[in-house]
C-alpha positions as CSV (number, residue, x, y, z in Angstrom):
1,M,-23.1,-107.6,113.2
2,P,-23.5,-111.1,111.7
3,I,-24.0,-111.4,108.0
4,T,-27.3,-112.7,106.5
5,L,-27.7,-116.0,104.6
6,E,-28.0,-113.9,101.4
7,Q,-24.8,-112.1,102.0
8,K,-23.1,-115.4,102.7
9,K,-24.3,-116.8,99.5
10,Q,-23.1,-113.8,97.7
11,V,-19.6,-114.1,99.2
12,V,-19.4,-117.8,98.3
13,T,-20.6,-117.0,94.7
14,Q,-18.1,-114.2,94.3
15,L,-15.2,-116.2,95.7
16,A,-16.0,-119.3,93.6
17,G,-16.0,-117.2,90.5
18,I,-12.6,-115.8,91.3
19,A,-11.2,-119.2,92.2
20,A,-12.6,-120.7,89.0
21,G,-10.6,-118.2,86.9
22,A,-7.4,-118.2,89.0
23,H,-4.1,-119.9,88.2
24,A,-2.7,-120.1,91.7
25,A,-3.8,-119.5,95.3
26,I,-2.1,-118.9,98.7
27,A,-3.6,-119.0,102.2
28,A,-1.7,-117.2,104.8
29,E,-2.2,-116.6,108.5
30,Y,-2.5,-112.9,109.2
31,R,-2.8,-113.0,113.0
32,G,-1.2,-109.8,114.6
33,L,-1.0,-107.8,111.4
34,S,-2.1,-104.2,111.7
35,V,-4.8,-102.6,109.6
36,S,-2.3,-100.4,107.9
37,A,-0.2,-103.5,107.0
38,M,-3.2,-105.3,105.6
39,T,-4.1,-102.2,103.5
40,N,-0.5,-102.1,102.2
41,L,-0.8,-105.8,101.3
42,R,-4.1,-105.2,99.4
43,T,-2.6,-102.3,97.6
44,K,0.4,-104.2,96.4
45,A,-1.8,-107.1,95.5
46,R,-4.2,-105.0,93.5
47,E,-1.2,-103.5,91.5
48,A,0.0,-107.0,90.7
49,G,-3.5,-108.3,89.6
50,V,-3.9,-110.4,92.7
51,H,-7.3,-110.8,94.5
52,V,-6.9,-110.7,98.3
53,Q,-9.8,-111.5,100.6
54,V,-10.4,-112.4,104.2
55,V,-13.4,-114.8,104.5
56,R,-14.7,-117.3,107.0
57,N,-13.1,-120.8,106.5
58,T,-16.6,-122.5,106.1
59,L,-17.5,-120.1,103.4
60,A,-14.1,-120.5,101.7
61,R,-14.5,-124.3,101.7
62,R,-17.8,-124.0,100.0
63,A,-16.5,-121.6,97.4
64,L,-13.5,-123.7,96.6
65,E,-15.5,-126.9,96.0
66,G,-15.4,-127.9,92.4
67,T,-12.4,-125.7,91.6
68,N,-8.7,-126.4,91.2
69,F,-8.2,-125.3,94.8
70,A,-10.5,-127.8,96.5
71,C,-7.3,-129.5,97.8
72,M,-6.9,-126.6,100.2
73,S,-10.3,-127.0,101.8
74,E,-9.3,-129.5,104.5
75,Q,-6.5,-127.4,105.8
76,L,-8.3,-124.1,106.1
77,T,-8.2,-123.5,109.8
78,G,-7.5,-120.4,111.8
79,P,-7.5,-116.8,110.6
80,L,-6.5,-116.9,107.0
81,V,-6.3,-114.4,104.1
82,L,-6.8,-116.0,100.7
83,A,-5.0,-114.6,97.7
84,F,-5.7,-115.6,94.1
85,S,-3.7,-114.8,91.0
86,T,-5.9,-114.3,88.0
87,E,-3.5,-113.1,85.4
88,D,0.1,-114.3,86.2
89,P,0.5,-117.6,88.2
90,G,3.6,-116.3,90.0
91,A,2.2,-112.9,90.9
92,V,0.5,-114.2,94.0
93,A,3.6,-115.8,95.2
94,R,5.8,-112.8,94.6
95,V,3.3,-110.5,96.4
96,M,2.7,-112.7,99.4
97,G,6.4,-113.9,99.6
98,D,7.8,-110.3,99.5
99,F,5.2,-109.1,102.0
100,A,5.9,-112.1,104.4
101,K,9.7,-111.2,104.3
102,V,9.0,-107.7,105.5
103,N,6.2,-108.6,107.9
104,D,7.0,-111.7,110.0
105,K,3.4,-111.9,111.3
106,L,2.2,-113.0,107.9
107,V,2.8,-116.7,107.7
108,V,2.2,-118.6,104.4
109,R,0.4,-121.8,105.2
110,L,-1.0,-123.2,101.9
111,V,0.1,-122.9,98.3
112,S,-1.9,-124.3,95.5
113,F,-1.0,-124.3,91.8
114,G,-2.5,-126.4,89.0
115,G,-4.8,-128.4,91.3
116,Q,-2.1,-129.5,93.5
117,L,-1.4,-128.5,97.1
118,L,2.3,-127.5,97.5
119,G,4.3,-126.9,100.6
120,A,4.6,-123.4,102.1
121,S,8.3,-123.6,101.2
122,D,7.5,-124.0,97.5
123,I,6.3,-120.3,97.3
124,D,9.8,-119.4,96.0
125,K,9.4,-121.9,93.1
126,L,6.1,-120.3,92.2
127,A,7.5,-116.8,92.6
128,K,10.3,-117.6,90.2
129,M,8.0,-118.6,87.4
130,P,8.3,-116.3,84.4
131,T,5.5,-113.8,83.7
132,R,3.5,-114.1,80.6
133,D,5.7,-111.6,78.7
134,E,8.9,-113.3,79.9
135,A,7.6,-116.7,78.8
136,L,6.6,-115.4,75.4
137,A,10.0,-113.9,75.0
138,Q,11.6,-117.2,75.9
139,L,9.4,-119.0,73.5
140,M,10.2,-116.6,70.7
141,A,13.9,-116.9,71.4
142,V,13.6,-120.7,71.1
143,L,11.6,-120.4,67.9
144,N,14.1,-117.9,66.4
145,A,17.3,-119.8,67.2
146,P,17.1,-122.5,64.4
147,I,16.2,-119.9,61.8
148,T,19.2,-117.7,62.9
149,K,21.5,-120.7,62.8
150,L,20.3,-121.6,59.3
151,V,20.9,-118.0,58.0
152,R,24.4,-118.0,59.5
153,T,25.2,-121.4,58.0
154,I,24.0,-120.3,54.6
155,A,25.9,-117.0,54.7
156,E,29.2,-118.5,56.0
157,P,30.7,-119.7,52.7
158,H,30.2,-116.2,51.2
159,S,31.6,-114.5,54.3
160,R,34.6,-116.9,54.1
161,L,35.2,-116.1,50.4
162,V,35.1,-112.4,51.2
163,R,37.6,-112.7,54.0
164,T,40.0,-114.9,51.9
165,V,39.9,-112.4,49.0
166,G,40.5,-109.6,51.6
167,A,43.5,-111.5,53.0
168,V,44.9,-112.0,49.4
169,R,44.5,-108.3,48.7
170,D,46.3,-107.3,51.9
171,Q,49.1,-109.7,51.1
172,K,49.5,-108.3,47.6
173,Q,49.5,-104.7,49.0
174,A,52.1,-105.6,51.6
175,A,54.4,-107.1,48.9
């Protein structure tokens, strides 16, 4: 049963809204995947905060116009599933990459991040990006390092004095 023009407009509007707020996107060919495999993919994606949708390529092209993912439009051909990462940029790559390793019928064709179209082989680079919490932890470690060094440097003369006095005490006790 074909969808009406209003339904098509609704799909385009919904997808455009998701794409506008997304950090990264992946288009993968899903030809040959079973319904249970697709359901499993959607479940894993939902848990990771990734939006997965199968949509006609013409509607996807219209939805991606004016977003960071417009670079994908020209290469949207064949049966594709679109996945958008709205919270963590690397989440979409981790979900799709892990699923593609288990199911060889899912072939990643397009990867887009930051308005640039990357090669399908760059999915590993995107997957290795730290999560928000990991990035904050790394930032805090970098910000904490100079302060920690300063405190150690300031405390070192006192520590050395205490160790020297302790060594002299040990020497006198031994003699």
